[in-house]
C-alpha positions in Angstrom: 21.1 32.3 -154.2 18.1 30.0 -154.1 17.4 26.5 -153.1 14.6 24.1 -154.2 13.0 22.4 -151.3 12.2 18.7 -152.0 10.3 18.3 -148.8 7.0 19.0 -150.6 8.1 17.2 -153.7 6.8 19.3 -156.6 9.5 21.8 -157.5 11.9 20.6 -160.1 15.5 21.7 -160.6 14.5 23.2 -163.9 11.7 25.2 -162.3 14.0 26.4 -159.6 16.4 27.7 -162.2 13.8 30.3 -163.2 13.5 31.8 -159.8 15.3 35.1 -159.3 18.1 35.5 -156.8 16.8 36.1 -153.3 13.9 33.7 -153.5 13.5 30.2 -152.1 11.3 27.8 -154.0 9.0 25.9 -151.7 6.8 22.9 -152.5 3.7 24.9 -153.6 5.7 27.0 -156.0 5.3 30.1 -153.8 8.5 32.2 -153.6 9.7 33.1 -150.2 12.5 35.3 -149.0 15.6 33.6 -147.8 16.5 35.9 -144.9 19.3 33.7 -143.7 21.9 35.0 -146.2 22.7 37.7 -148.7 19.6 36.7 -150.8 17.6 39.1 -148.5 19.1 41.9 -150.7 18.2 42.9 -154.2 21.2 41.9 -156.3 21.0 44.9 -158.6 20.4 47.8 -156.3 21.8 46.5 -153.0 18.7 47.5 -151.0 17.2 45.0 -148.5 13.9 43.2 -149.3 12.4 43.9 -146.0 8.9 45.1 -146.7 6.1 42.6 -146.1 2.9 42.3 -148.1 0.9 44.0 -145.4 3.3 46.9 -145.3 2.9 47.6 -149.0 -0.9 47.1 -148.9 -1.2 49.7 -146.1 1.0 52.1 -147.9 -1.3 51.8 -150.9 -4.4 52.3 -148.7 -3.3 55.0 -146.3 0.4 55.9 -146.8 1.4 59.5 -147.6 -1.9 60.7 -146.1 -0.6 63.7 -144.1 -1.2 67.3 -143.5 -2.1 68.0 -147.1 -5.4 66.1 -146.8 -6.0 67.3 -143.2 -4.8 70.9 -143.4 -4.3 71.9 -147.1 -7.9 70.8 -147.9 -8.9 73.9 -145.9 -7.4 76.1 -148.6 -9.1 74.1 -151.3 -12.4 74.3 -149.5 -12.1 78.1 -149.2 -11.1 78.6 -152.9 -13.8 76.4 -154.4 -16.5 75.5 -151.8 -17.8 72.0 -150.9 -19.0 71.2 -154.5 -15.6 72.1 -156.0 -13.9 69.9 -153.4 -16.0 66.9 -154.3 -15.6 67.6 -158.1 -11.8 68.0 -157.6 -11.4 64.9 -155.5 -13.6 62.9 -157.9 -12.0 63.9 -161.1 -8.4 63.4 -159.8 -9.6 60.2 -158.2 -10.7 58.9 -161.6 -7.4 59.9 -163.1 -5.5 58.3 -160.2 -7.4 55.0 -160.7 -6.5 55.0 -164.4 -2.8 55.7 -163.6 -2.7 52.8 -161.1 -4.2 50.4 -163.6 -1.4 51.3 -166.0 1.2 51.1 -163.2 -0.1 47.8 -162.0 0.4 46.2 -165.4 4.0 47.4 -166.0 5.2 47.2 -162.4 4.0 43.7 -161.7 6.0 42.3 -164.6 9.0 44.7 -164.2 9.2 45.5 -160.5 12.8 46.4 -160.0 15.1 49.4 -160.1 12.8 52.2 -159.4 10.0 50.8 -161.5 8.4 53.4 -163.8 11.6 55.5 -163.7 13.7 52.7 -165.1 10.9 51.7 -167.4 10.9 55.2 -168.9 14.4 54.4 -170.2 13.4 51.0 -171.4 10.2 52.0 -173.2 11.2 55.5 -174.4 14.8 56.6 -173.9 17.2 57.6 -171.2 16.6 61.3 -171.4 12.9 60.8 -170.8 13.7 58.7 -167.8 15.9 61.6 -166.4 13.1 64.1 -166.8 10.5 61.8 -165.2 12.9 60.9 -162.3 13.8 64.4 -161.4 10.2 65.6 -161.6 9.3 62.8 -159.3 11.9 63.8 -156.9 10.6 67.4 -157.0 7.2 66.0 -155.8 8.7 64.5 -152.7 11.0 67.4 -152.0 8.0 69.7 -152.1 5.8 67.4 -150.0 8.5 66.9 -147.5 9.0 70.6 -147.1 5.3 71.1 -146.6 5.2 68.4 -143.9 8.1 69.9 -142.0 6.4 73.3 -142.4 3.2 72.0 -140.7 4.7 69.8 -138.0 7.0 72.6 -136.9 4.1 75.1 -136.8 2.0 72.8 -134.7 4.8 72.3 -132.2 5.4 76.1 -132.0 1.7 76.5 -131.4 2.0 74.4 -128.3 5.5 75.6 -127.2 5.9 79.2 -128.4 9.2 79.6 -126.5 11.0 77.2 -128.9 11.5 78.9 -132.3 10.3 77.2 -135.5 13.9 76.6 -136.7 14.7 74.9 -133.4 11.9 72.3 -133.9 13.0 71.8 -137.5 16.6 70.9 -136.4 15.4 68.5 -133.7 13.0 66.7 -136.1 15.5 66.7 -138.9 18.0 64.7 -137.0 15.4 62.4 -135.5 13.9 61.4 -138.9 17.4 61.0 -140.4 18.4 58.6 -137.6 15.2 56.6 -138.0 15.5 56.2 -141.7 19.1 55.0 -141.3 17.9 52.1 -139.1 16.6 50.2 -142.2 13.5 49.4 -144.3 12.0 47.0 -141.8 11.6 49.7 -139.2 10.1 52.0 -141.9 7.6 49.4 -143.0 6.5 48.6 -139.5 6.1 52.2 -138.5 4.1 53.0 -141.6 1.8 50.1 -141.1 0.7 51.2 -137.6 0.7 54.9 -138.4 -1.4 54.3 -141.5 -3.8 52.2 -139.4 -4.0 55.0 -136.9 -4.9 57.5 -139.7 -7.7 55.2 -140.9 -9.1 55.0 -137.4 -8.9 58.7 -136.9 -10.6 59.6 -140.2 -13.3 57.0 -139.4 -13.9 58.6 -136.0 -14.2 62.0 -137.7 -16.7 60.7 -140.3 -18.9 59.3 -137.5 -18.7 62.7 -135.7 -19.7 64.5 -138.9 -22.7 62.2 -139.5 -23.9 62.8 -135.9 -23.3 66.6 -136.1 -25.1 66.9 -139.4 -28.1 64.9 -138.0 -28.3 67.1 -134.9 -27.4 64.3 -132.5 -24.6 66.0 -130.5 -25.3 66.8 -126.8 -26.5 70.4 -126.5 -27.1 70.8 -130.3 -30.3 72.7 -131.0 -31.0 71.8 -134.6 -29.5 69.5 -137.3 -26.7 71.0 -139.4 -27.8 69.3 -142.6 -26.4 70.9 -145.7 -26.5 74.4 -144.3 -23.0 75.3 -145.7 -23.9 74.2 -149.2 -26.4 77.1 -149.2 -24.5 79.6 -147.1 -21.8 80.5 -148.2 -22.7 78.3 -151.2 -21.7 75.2 -153.1 -18.9 77.0 -154.9 -18.3 79.8 -152.3 -19.0 82.4 -155.0 -16.0 81.4 -157.1 -17.6 79.2 -159.8 -15.3 77.3 -162.2 -12.3 79.4 -161.2 -12.5 77.8 -157.7 -12.7 74.3 -159.3 -9.5 74.9 -161.3 -7.6 76.0 -158.2 -8.9 72.9 -156.3 -7.4 70.6 -159.0 -3.9 71.6 -157.9 -4.6 71.0 -154.3 -6.2 67.6 -155.0 -3.3 66.4 -157.2 -1.0 67.1 -154.3 -3.2 65.1 -151.9 -3.3 62.2 -154.3 0.5 62.2 -154.9 1.9 59.0 -153.5 -0.7 56.5 -154.7 2.0 55.4 -157.3 4.7 55.0 -154.6 4.1 51.3 -154.3 6.0 51.0 -157.5 9.1 52.5 -156.0 8.8 50.3 -152.9 8.3 47.1 -154.9 12.1 46.5 -155.1 12.3 46.3 -151.3 9.3 44.0 -151.0 9.8 40.3 -150.2 7.3 39.1 -152.7 6.4 41.7 -155.3 4.5 39.3 -157.5 1.8 39.1 -154.8 2.3 42.4 -152.9 2.2 44.8 -155.9 -1.1 43.6 -157.5 -2.7 43.4 -154.0 -1.6 47.0 -153.2 -2.8 48.3 -156.6 -6.3 46.9 -155.9 -6.4 48.7 -152.5 -6.3 52.1 -154.2 -10.0 52.1 -155.2 -10.9 51.9 -151.5 -8.4 54.7 -150.7 -10.1 56.9 -153.4 -13.7 56.2 -152.3 -13.3 56.1 -148.5 -10.4 58.5 -147.7 -10.5 61.1 -150.4 -14.2 61.2 -151.4 -15.2 60.7 -147.8 -13.0 63.6 -146.6 -14.2 65.9 -149.4 -17.9 65.2 -148.5 -17.6 65.5 -144.7 -15.3 68.6 -144.8 -17.9 70.4 -147.0 -20.7 69.2 -144.8 -19.3 70.3 -141.4 -17.0 73.3 -142.2 -18.1 76.6 -143.8 -16.0 77.5 -146.8 -15.6 81.1 -145.6 -14.5 80.2 -142.1 -11.8 82.8 -141.1 -9.4 80.0 -139.9 -9.1 78.7 -143.5 -7.6 82.0 -144.8 -6.0 83.9 -142.0 -2.2 84.0 -141.6 -0.2 82.9 -138.6 -1.0 79.8 -136.6 -4.6 79.8 -137.6 -3.6 79.2 -141.2 -2.8 75.7 -140.0 -6.3 74.9 -138.8 -8.0 72.2 -140.8 -11.7 71.8 -141.6 -11.8 69.2 -138.9 -10.6 71.7 -136.3 -13.1 74.4 -137.3 -16.0 71.9 -137.4 -15.3 70.6 -133.9 -14.9 74.1 -132.6 -18.2 75.2 -134.2 -19.9 72.1 -132.7 -19.0 73.6 -129.3 -15.8 71.9 -128.2 -13.1 74.6 -128.1 -10.5 72.2 -126.8 -10.9 70.1 -129.9 -8.1 72.1 -131.6 -5.6 70.2 -129.4 -7.1 66.8 -130.4 -7.0 67.6 -134.1 -3.5 69.1 -133.9 -2.4 65.8 -132.2 -3.9 63.8 -135.0 -2.3 66.0 -137.6 1.0 65.7 -135.7 0.8 61.9 -136.0 0.0 62.0 -139.7 2.9 64.3 -140.2 5.2 61.8 -138.6 4.0 59.2 -141.1 4.1 61.5 -144.1 7.6 62.8 -143.5 8.8 59.2 -142.9 7.3 58.2 -146.3 8.5 61.2 -148.2 12.1 60.7 -147.2 11.8 57.0 -148.1 10.3 57.6 -151.6 12.5 60.6 -152.4 15.7 58.8 -151.4 14.8 55.7 -153.4 14.1 57.8 -156.4 17.6 59.4 -156.4 19.1 56.0 -155.4 17.8 54.2 -158.5 18.6 57.2 -160.7 22.2 57.3 -159.5 22.6 53.6 -160.0 21.6 54.0 -163.6 23.8 57.0 -164.3 21.1 59.7 -164.1 22.3 61.3 -160.8 25.7 61.6 -159.0 27.1 58.1 -158.3 27.6 58.6 -154.6 23.8 58.7 -154.2 23.6 55.1 -155.4 25.7 53.7 -152.5 24.1 51.4 -149.9 25.7 50.2 -146.7 25.9 46.7 -145.5 22.3 46.7 -144.2 21.0 47.9 -147.6 20.4 51.5 -146.5 21.0 54.2 -149.1 22.7 56.6 -146.7 23.6 59.5 -149.0 20.3 59.4 -150.8 18.5 59.7 -147.5 20.7 62.5 -146.3 20.2 64.5 -149.5 16.4 64.0 -149.5 16.1 65.0 -145.9 18.2 68.0 -146.5 15.8 69.3 -149.1 13.2 69.5 -146.3 15.0 72.7 -145.2 13.0 74.5 -147.9 10.3 74.5 -145.3 12.2 77.2 -143.5 10.9 79.8 -146.0 8.0 79.6 -143.5 10.1 81.9 -141.3 10.1 84.8 -143.7 6.9 84.3 -145.8 4.5 82.8 -143.3 3.1 79.3 -143.1 0.1 80.0 -145.4 2.1 81.5 -148.3 4.9 79.0 -148.0 2.4 76.2 -148.2 0.7 77.7 -151.3 4.0 78.1 -153.2 5.2 74.6 -152.6 1.7 73.0 -153.3 1.8 74.4 -156.8 5.2 72.9 -157.5 4.2 69.4 -156.3 0.9 69.5 -158.0 2.3 70.3 -161.5 5.0 67.6 -161.1 2.3 65.1 -160.2 0.4 65.8 -163.4 3.6 65.4 -165.4 4.7 62.1 -163.8 1.2 60.6 -164.1 1.1 61.5 -167.8 4.5 59.9 -168.2 3.3 56.6 -166.5 0.3 56.4 -168.9 2.7 57.1 -171.9 5.1 54.3 -170.7 2.1 51.9 -170.5 1.1 52.8 -174.1 4.7 52.2 -175.3 4.8 48.8 -173.5 1.6 47.6 -175.2 2.9 48.9 -178.5 6.0 46.8 -178.0 4.0 43.7 -177.1 2.0 44.1 -180.4 5.1 44.8 -182.5 6.9 41.7 -181.1 3.8 39.4 -181.3 3.5 38.9 -177.6 0.1 38.0 -176.1 -1.2 40.5 -173.4 -3.3 37.6 -172.0 -0.1 36.2 -170.5 0.5 39.3 -168.3 0.2 38.6 -164.6 -1.8 41.8 -164.1 -3.9 43.3 -166.9 -5.0 46.9 -166.9 -8.7 47.5 -167.1 -10.1 49.2 -170.3 -6.9 49.4 -172.2 -6.2 51.4 -174.4 -8.9 53.9 -173.3 -7.6 54.3 -169.7 -4.0 54.9 -170.8 -4.8 57.5 -173.4 -7.2 59.1 -170.9 -4.4 59.3 -168.4 -2.1 61.1 -170.9 -4.7 63.6 -172.1 -6.3 64.4 -168.8 -2.9 65.0 -167.0 -1.5 67.1 -169.8 -4.7 69.2 -169.9 -4.7 69.8 -166.1 -1.0 70.7 -166.2 -1.8 73.4 -168.7 -4.9 74.8 -167.1 -4.1 74.6 -163.4 -2.4 78.0 -163.4 -4.9 80.0 -165.6 -6.3 81.8 -162.5 -2.9 83.7 -162.3 -3.5 85.3 -165.7 -6.4 87.5 -164.6 -5.5 89.5 -162.6 -1.9 88.7 -163.6 0.4 87.8 -160.8 4.0 87.2 -162.0 5.1 85.3 -158.9 2.2 82.9 -158.9 2.4 82.5 -162.7 6.0 81.4 -162.5 5.3 79.1 -159.6 2.4 77.5 -161.5 4.2 76.9 -164.8 7.9 76.8 -164.2 8.1 73.0 -164.1 6.5 72.6 -167.6 9.4 74.1 -169.5 11.8 72.6 -167.0 10.7 69.1 -168.0 11.5 69.9 -171.6 14.8 71.5 -170.7 16.0 68.5 -168.7 15.0 66.2 -171.6 16.9 68.4 -174.2 20.0 68.7 -172.1 20.1 65.0 -171.5 19.6 64.3 -175.2 22.6 66.6 -176.0 24.7 64.9 -173.3 24.0 61.4 -174.6 23.5 62.4 -178.2 25.5 59.4 -179.6 24.0 56.7 -177.4 20.5 57.7 -176.4 18.1 56.9 -179.2 14.4 56.8 -179.1 13.3 53.2 -178.7 11.3 51.7 -181.6 8.5 49.3 -180.6 10.3 46.3 -182.1 13.6 47.3 -180.3 12.2 47.5 -176.8 13.5 44.8 -174.4 10.6 42.9 -173.0 12.6 40.1 -171.3 15.4 41.3 -169.0 14.3 41.9 -165.4 10.9 40.3 -166.2 9.2 38.3 -163.4 6.6 36.5 -165.4 7.8 33.0 -164.3 7.8 34.0 -160.7 4.3 35.6 -161.0 3.0 32.5 -162.8 4.1 30.3 -159.9 2.5 32.6 -157.4 -0.8 32.7 -159.2 -1.0 28.9 -159.8 -0.7 28.4 -156.1 -3.7 30.5 -155.2 -6.1 27.5 -154.9 -3.9 25.5 -152.6 -3.1 28.5 -150.5 -6.8 29.3 -150.3 -7.5 25.8 -149.0 -4.9 26.3 -146.3 -6.4 29.6 -145.3 -9.7 27.8 -144.6 -8.0 25.7 -141.9 -7.2 28.9 -139.9 -9.5 29.9 -136.9 -12.4 32.2 -137.8 -10.9 35.2 -136.0 -7.6 34.8 -137.8 -9.4 34.6 -141.2 -11.4 37.8 -140.4 -8.2 39.6 -139.3 -6.3 38.6 -142.5 -9.3 39.7 -144.6 -9.2 43.1 -143.0 
């Protein structure tokens, strides 16, 4: 359902015919969402296109930053020391940047239906898509369980009279109710919570600089790089510590690819997705590398609070640094900050996990009931299932917060490597199809940097890390940790083989010349968006200075 506005006089009826349902063609060729009727909904999935460009950009910049980065990084710092933390964040950051380049190219031109999950079927086969989809759901099931684990532990630290399971039940129903309101509420909440996270991390970075320089009131001498010398850059663990840190860091980075899942519910994916992809480099440099550097600078890797059980296992490097600087009450400030990030991370995890199973169900890869959406475009049963998986966090009651966190981190870390390798492989298959069908890559609305090197690097690096991430469990051998570290590798293959047997007569591996490069494609829409850039830029210059600065930020 679209209409071509003749008020501006430069959209023809022929051009209007190329616009997808749900967009209004205005005079400058810029697609807009018609919120006055059913065109506000995606015609294929039934979800509502309620996310604005700023929502998706902030998700790319600071979404999914939760207790993993603030609390789990303490375990990574203890295992590897400050040098390992920087190496781990840096290496995984390079891989994440490579993955996002591949994802940007394929998602911008095919943004619908779960993005890379549906593209796995289009570029490879249906069985591969099933394996990728369920592994991606495992990531968010694990991340969600960890976030419930941490937020409940923080609340019981403040209110010990209320049991952990009591807080879990209260929060479970609150988050379920909020998710059922609709995607607009989710997007707006994520925007402001993500902005709060950015401001909080910035404040900590400023504190760390002053602390290291010796500028705090009552500080006798500068801290400098004291903790790089004692207990040491690698905390006495060498490369073994670096290998362990990789698993932690992959979990912290999980979510950078989530903009592809949210693209279907974005009002203008042709503009929002490329813009969000470009934000990721700042996320890597400022948030991840900044956190790695300042955590190692201000918190000793052998601090007891990083390794002890009980409530202290939930202390982050930020808490320990502030306490060491002489502010004992700082634990409450950091716990409050972590609490807010948990709210954001749980909200995002339920959203991404539910959309993953929604799109899988609608394409026959999951029970069909999970593919139902109500009249407001909300996938009710997919949300209920995803939120229910968060009850895994209750293993905290019997195993303790620290051990529960470690078990679940391993699962989500390995799944991240597998999904990221799959995204790079899908990108390679897409480019092979372009070449086989004599299509010109120069016509793509978003071109990946350094292809084919970045795509092959993504496949090789992620497969390598998936294989070596659990080698520390071999000597001394720990059966439980070994299974936890490697169980998902054969599971990926098992899911693929079972799916192949189930669809043995219809699911064939796609040859490059057989791959469909036309259906669901938004090249015309993106072309109109990009050709309007100059005119929109001219309009932007007419805005007041303060408005232009705010938009730039």
